[in-house]
N, C-alpha and C positions, 0 to 999 in steps of 0.2 A: 234930267229930273222928269221929263216926260216919259221916259222909260219906266221910272221906279214906280210912277201913278198907274202906268198900264198893267204892272206886275202885281201891285196891290188889288186892282179891279180884278184880276183874272184868278186871283188866290180864292179856294173854294171856302165859303163860310162854314160854320159850325153845325155839323149834321146831327140828327136824332140817335142816340144809343141804344133806343127800343129795340131795333131787330136784334142787335146784339144781345141783349137781356133775355130776348124771347128764346133765342137759339140756346142759350144757356141753360135755360128752365127745361127746355125740349130735351137736351142731352141728359140733363140730371133724372127726369122721368123714364127715359129709355133705359138708363144705368139702373135704375130702382126695380123696375119690373123686369128686367131681364137678367140683372144679377144678384142684387141685394135680395130682394123678397124669395127668390128659389132657394138661397143659402140659408136664408131663416128658418124657412119651412124644414128643409132638409135637417137641420139642427135641432128643431123641434121634436121631430119625429125620432131622431136618434135618442134623444133625451128620453122621450116617450117609452121606447123599446128598452132602453136601459132600466128604467124604473119598472116595467113589468117583468123584468127577469123572474122565472122561477126554476126550481130544482128540475130536473131532467132534459131542460131545453138544450139542443146543440146549437152551437155557437161558434165565431170565428174572431179571432183579437184582430187589434189592427196590426200586430206581427205576422199574422198568417196562421197562428197555432187553431187547430179545431179540438174543440172538446164538448164535454157535455156537463151542465151545470151542476155540482154536487152541492153546495151550499152557497146561501145569499144573504150578504150582511149589508150594513148601511151603504158603506162605500165600498166593499171589495166582494169578489165572487170567486168562489174554490171551483175549478174547473178540473174534471177528471180527463187526462190527455191520452192515457193509457192504461192497460192494467196495473193498479196499484200506484200510478202515479199521477198526482195532484198538484196543481199550481194554482197560487194564489194571484189574482189579479185586479187592479183598481176597476171599478164598473166602467170606467171612462176609456178603458181599453178594448172592450167589446164592442166589435166593429157592427156585426149583424148578425142575425139568424141564420144557421147554415141552411135551412129548406129555402131562404131567400137567396141565397148563393146559387144553389142548383137550380132555382126556376129562372134566374138571371142567365145561366150558363146555357140551359136548353134553348132560351129565347134566341141567343146569339149563335147557334148552331143551325135553328129552323130557318 
């Protein structure tokens, strides 16, 4: 019985969970500022670009097709991809302005 009382006295008491909560909050803040917020900004910029599409703009689709905007509707874009070849895409399939891609490529090679 003497051994049992010694073991019970040596058992640690309840500890505060405050450091664990603080670490979880800090982890969430780091994820927000380094992952979630930049992704939201990128999506907002892409949406703004798609809304501002105009006739004559050179674009690249998410499938990698390069073309020139021939017509813009509410949800679709007609691209002129070659002489006499026009393809209709959803606006959401337009990835970027062709000039943006060219500047990114020159920045990588420099």
